[in-house]
N, C-alpha and C positions, 0 to 999 in steps of 0.2 A: 613401672610395676606396681608403685605404691599407689598411683592413681587409680589403677585398675581395682586394687583392693578396696579403696575406699568407694569406688563406684559400686562394687558388689555388696559392701556392707550397707550403702545407701538404699539399694534396692531391697535388700532382705529387710531393713528396717521399714520400709515403705510397705512391703508385703505383710508383715505383722501387724502395722498400724492400720492397714485396710481390713485385715482379718478382725482386728478387735472391733472396729467400727460396725462391721457386719455383725458380729457377735452381740455387740450392744444393742443393735436394732432388733435382733431376734430375741434377745433377753428382756427387751423392753416390752414384748407382747403386743406388737402393733394390731394385732387382731381385736384388741380391745378399744382401739381407736373409734370414735364416733364420727358418722358421716351422714349426710342427709340427702333424700330424694325430695321432690316436691311438685305441687301442682297449684295452681291458682283456681280456688272454687269460686262459685257464684257468678257474677256477671261480668263482661269486659268493660272496663271503665276507662283506663287512661293508656297505660303503656303494656300492659302484660295481658295475655290470653293464654288460657291453658298452662303450659309450662314455659311460655315463652319470656324469659327474663332477659334482661340487659346485662352485658359482660360487667363485672365488677360490682353488680348489685350485692349489697351486705345485709345479713338479717342478724339479730341479736337472739341467742340462745340461752335459755334456762334449763339446767338439768336439776331434778329434784326427785326426792324420795317418792316411790310410787304408793299411792293409796292415801296420801295426806294433800293437804291444801299447800299450794306455791306460797311461801313466805321466806323471810330471811333465815329461818332456823331448819327449813327442809331441803335447802340447797345441798347438793353432794359434790364433793371434791371442789372443784374450782368452777363449778357450773353456774356462775352468775353473770349474766350479760356478756357472754362470749362471742366476738364477730366471726361469722362464716360467710364466705363470699361464693360466687358461681362465675363461670365463664360465659354464662348465657344459656345453659343447656338445662338449668333447673336442679342441678346436683350442686351441693353446698359442702365445701371443707373449711378447715380452720384458716382464717386470714393469715395467721402467723403461728409460729411454733407455741408461743405463749397461750394462744386461744385453743389450742387442741384440748379435746375433751376424751376421757377414757371411761368406758363402763366401769363401774365398781365390781369388785369380786364378791359373788355370793349376796347380791341383792338386786331388785329390780327397781328401774327409774321411769320417770315421765319427763316430758319436754314441753315447754312452751317457747315459741320463737315469735318474733315480731319483725315488720319491715316498716320503714326503713330504719337501719340500726342507728343508734345513738351512744355516744362514748360515755356519756354519764351513767354510773351504775345506779338504776333504780328499777323498781317493780312497778312504777307509775310514769313512764314516759310520756312527755307533753308533746303538743303539736300547737303550732301557731299558723293559722291560715289567712292571715292578713295580707300576705304576698301571694298571689295566685299564679304568678307566671310560671314556676315550675310545678305543673299538675302532678308529675310523677312523684315527687317527693311528699305530696300530700295524700297519697294513696295508701292510707295506713292499713296494714293487714295483720292479722294474727292466726297462728296456727298451734293446734294442742295435739299432743299424742300422749294419751295417759293409760294406754293399754298394759303398760308393765313390761319393760324391755330389758333385755341383757345381751351381752356380747354374742357374737356368732349368728345374729339374725340378720345381717346385712345392714344396708343404709336405713336409716330412720324415715319413715314416710311422713312428711309434712302437708297438710292440706291448709292452704292459706285462705281465710275468709276475710273479705273486705269489710272494714268497719266505717267507711265513709259513705256520703251520698253525692252522686254527681248531678249537677243541673246544667244542661247544655240549650242554648238557644241558637236558633238560626234565624237571623234578621233580615226581613225584607223591608224595602222602603228606599227613599231618595236621600242624597248627600249623607252617606254613613261613614265616609272617611273622618277619622277622629272621634269616631262615637266613644263615649264613655260611658259605663254602666256600673251601678252599684246596686247590692243587696243589702237592704237597709237592716239595721237592728239585729245583726247575728253575733252570735258568740265567736270570737276569734281565737281564743286559746283554751285549751281544755287538757286534762291528762286522763290516761287510760289505765285502768286497773288491770294489770295482767292476771291477777288471781280471781277477780269476780267478773272480768270480761265486760266492764261498765265504763262508760266515759263519765267524767265528772268536770263541769265547767268551772273555771277558775277566774273568770273576768266578767266585766260588764259587756253589753252589747255594743257592736261596732258596725259602721257602714263599710262592708268589703267590697272593694274594686274588683271586678271581674277581669279575667284573661280574655282580650279581644284580639281575634286573628282572622285571616283569610285563609280558606281551604283551597283546594286545588282548582276548584270551579269558581273561584274569586268570590264566594259566598262569604258574609260576615258571620262569624261564629263567636259567640259569648259563653264563657263557661266558668264554673265554680266546682270546687270539690269541698263541702261542707260537712258539719257534723249532723247526724241524724237526729229527727226529731219532729214536733209538731209546731206549725207556724202560728204566730200570733197576729193580731191586727197591724202591728207595727212592722212586720216583715213584708216590705213591698220592694219591687224592683224598679228602679229610676235610670231612664235613658237619658242622656244629654247630648245633643249634638254640637258641632263645633260652633255653630252660630247662637249656642245658649238655649236653644228651644229644648223643652223638657217634655217626657212622656213618664207616666207613672202606671205601672201594672200592679193592681192590688190582687195577689195571687189567691187569696182566700183564707181566712183565719180557720184553723181546724185541720188544714191540709197536713198530711203526715207524710214525711220523707224516711223511708227506711233505709238501713245500712246495706250497702251492696248493690243499691240500684241506681240506675241511670235514668233520668227524667228529662226527655227531649220535648222540646216545643219548636214550632214555627211561629215567629213573631211578625207581625206586619205592624210597622210604625206608620199610622195613616196622615195624610195632609192636615186633617182636621184636629190633630193632636191625640187621636184614639190609639189604643194598643189592642190589637185583635190576636190573642194567643190561641194556638191550636194545638193540643198534646199530641205528640208522635209516639212516645213510650212513656207512660206514667205510672202503670202497673204492670207487673209481670204477665198476667193473663191476657193484657190488652193487644189485639192486634194493631197494625199500623192503620191509622184511621183515614179513610178517603170519602169526604162528603161530597154531594152534587145536588142538583135540584131536587132530586126524589129521594137521595140516600141521606138519612138523618142520624147523627150519633147522640146517644143519650147515656148518661151514667145515673143510676138509682142508688141513692145512699141511704142507708139504714139510720145513719146519724152523722154528724160533721166529720166523725174520724173513722166510720165503719162503713165500707162499701157494701153494697149487696150485689149489682151486676151492672155491666155495660152491654149496649146492643148498637149494631148498625141496621137501622130499619128502611125498608124501601116503601114509601108511602103510596107508590103506583101499585106494586104487587102486593101490598099489605102483607108482607112476611119479613121477618128479621133474617139478614144473611149469617148474623152470627149474634150469640149471646155469650159474653164471656164473664167469668166469675171465679172468685177463690172459693175453695170448698176445704174445711178444716173441722176438727170436733167443735170449735167454736160456733159453727152455723147448724150443728146438729142438736136435737133435744127431743122433748116429748109432745111437741105440738101437732095436732092431728090435721089433715087436710082441711083447709077452711072452705073450699069450694065456692069462693067469693068471686065468681066471674064478673069481670067488669072492663070498662074502657081504662086504658092506660092514661093517667092525668098529664103525662109529659108530652102527648101528642094530641092534636085535635081529632075528635071522633070521626070525622069526615075521612080521615087517613086511616082509619082502622076497620077491620072486618067485625060486623055485628055478629057475634057467637054466643049470644045469650042461650040459644037452645041447641048449639051445635050446628052443623051443616045440613041444609035441607036435602030430602031424598036421601038420608043416610042409610036406610035400608037396603038401597040399591048401591050406592057409593061405598058404604062400609068405610068411612072416614072418622078418625077421633080428632078432637081438639089436642093435638100432640104438643105438650110442654117441651121448650127447648131448655129451659132451666127447670129442672124436676121440682115438683112439689116436695119430694122426699129429701132434697138437697137444702131445704130451707125449713127446719123443723124447730129452731131455736125459739122463735116467738110467732105470734099471730101476724104481725105487720108483714115480716118478711115472708112467710107462706103466703099470705094473701096476694102479694106482689107477682108471685108466679102464676096467678090466675088472670093476669092483665091479657087481653087479646092481642097485644104485641108480641106476647110470649108464645102465642099458639100458631100452628101451621095444620093444614088439612094432611094428616099423617094416617097411612095404612093402618087399620084397626088391628090386624094380626101382628103387624111389625110394632106397633106402639105398644101393644099389652103383652108382647112375648118377648122376642129377641132384644128389642130396643130397651126394654124395662129390665131384662136380665144383665144388659150392659151397664144401665144406670146403677143397678144395685151393686155390681160388681167395683164400679168406680168408687161408691162409698166404702165398700170393703177395703179397697186398696189405701183409701184415704186415712182410715182409722186404725190401721195396722202399725205396729210398733216401730218407730223410727221415722215415721213420715211427718214432716212438719206441715205442709201445706200441699194441696192438689190444686193446680191452676187449670182451669176447664174453659174450653171455647166450643160450644155446640152451634152447628150451622145447617142451614138448608140451601140447596141451589135449585133455582127453577130452570136451569138449561145445563147442557153438557157441551163438551167440544164438538160432538156429533150430532146432537139434537137441540137446536136453537128454537124450536116452536116451544111456546109458554103454553102450558094446560091451565085451565081455569075451573073453579067451582064457584057456587054462589053462596053468600052470606045470607043472614036472616032479613036483610033489607034489599035482597037482590043484586049486591054489587058483586064485582068480579074479585076473586082471590086467587092468587097463583098457587098451583099445587106443585110442591117440590118434586124434582126428578130423584133427588137423592139426599141423605143427610150425612153430616160427618160429625165427628168428635175428636178434639185434639187435646191431649193431656201432658201436663209437664208437672212430674212429681219432685218435690223438694225434700230431699233426705239429708239431714245436716247441712252441709254447704253444697251438696251436689243435686244436680238436676238430671231426670230421666225423662224422655218422651216417647209417646206413642199416638198412633191415630187410627180411626175408625171409618169407614164408608160403607153405607148401606143404601141400596136402592129402595124407593119408596113403593114397595110391592110386598106381596106375602112372600116372606123368605123360604128359600129352599133348604137352606142349612141353619140348624138351630143353634150352631156354635158361634158365639160372637168373636171368638179369636180367630175364626177363619175370615173375618172381615179387616183385620189388621193391616194398616199401611203406615209409611212413615209420614212423619208431620212435614217433612220437606216434599214429598210427593204431593201431598193436598195443597201445600203452597202453590205448586206449579198448576195444579188443576183449578183450584178456586180463583187464583190471582191475589189472594190475601197473604200477608206476611204475618205468621203467627209468632207469639213469644219472640220479639224482634231483639230483645236483650240476650237470647241464647245464640250461641254460634251454630253454623250449618252442620258441623259434625255431629252435635248433640241431636239436632233435629232430623239427622238423616240415618240414626241407628235406634234400634230397638233392642234393649237389654232383656233377653228372655228369662233371667233369673230374677229380674225385678218384676216384670210383668207376666205373672204366671196365673193361670185360670184357678 
């Protein structure tokens, strides 16, 4: 009987203890606890795409007073470098009870987060890239949410922006087993200022060994994750085979590697000791390049660090299949049309149409020398505008289309580019001389009597960068007098144009981004 009473007393005590714990949880006001949702902005680089994290990935969180700069004095509560982890779904919660953050009562807060988490408490986490074997841990990313948040607003949204650059080489050649590769004279250690968002190098240059591996196709892949910046004459890549034979690639002084970008090259190590690089993804706007006997790639640089445009030119048909270029306020100014019609110095004049006086018999044909890179997109200076009048940039375009609907679209692209919040517009404009159902090439004559292919249709694909996010859209118009004067009626996805043209546009973006059109972004 006594044992039964003791058992009942124990149950009552346990019940009161459980009630007290539940009451404590409620009184603690857990609705004030901070949790995070996330996405990976920018370009896929190593391990993560979109919100695809790995289980147990940890980020460091700083919570500070809204409206002021992040520093030691603006931190609120214990919001200094607290570790939050995910199970892989992109949602982050405190790693342990000590790391749990709560919104302060009556004031708004901002957040800065970084990946990967470092235990030492500092506003300037450092990174050492001397060891390239674990590429994921070198994929340094930062997210900011300074909108001013309080409790009751749900998880804090974080958009992580990559701060590093990825260089990836696919190697072709013989006797590649045991290949060693070094990127010469690179900084290996740097610190990142979470307040200013800038890297600061803290050591002298080092020769960085690459991570060398085999992919599923038994191809040799060489990769580095490095700090963004502009290369010097000392920044060379040296390949060394097992037999000691060495190859050197002088990438090019002034080449700029931007944060968040992946630069890919196909590299052939020749028997004669040569290195033949072919870029496959070097700039955001650049499609995958495929050269042949008649297809020639060229990049036009305004300076060693400022690109103008790139093109894939058909020397047989004398038209460019695409002209790719960045567009931003930096390329726009007060320069008027130069009308300096001329041969492109990058190609032999024998491969170009003579368009000094336009197309012969134009009274009948009604064809314009249609720009692919518009004159209006290069008004910053004389030289850049003059380059848009090279004959390689011209195609025989229906006059009504060129001066009407197509011109309206070009004007709208500039409007989209210069609106608030847009960092850069990446543009690819192209012309196709055949279609899936019409393989017959139509020709017109140039001023020298040579045949020039007349495009069947034109296309334009755009990738708008707003903050760390990208939005895409495409347009396709037949090379005839338009029956519909609304350019938005000609919209298509970038993905559909890839399938029709056979070109891969914006190869650094995923297919989901290229298969959707956000009508809130792309409005007439």
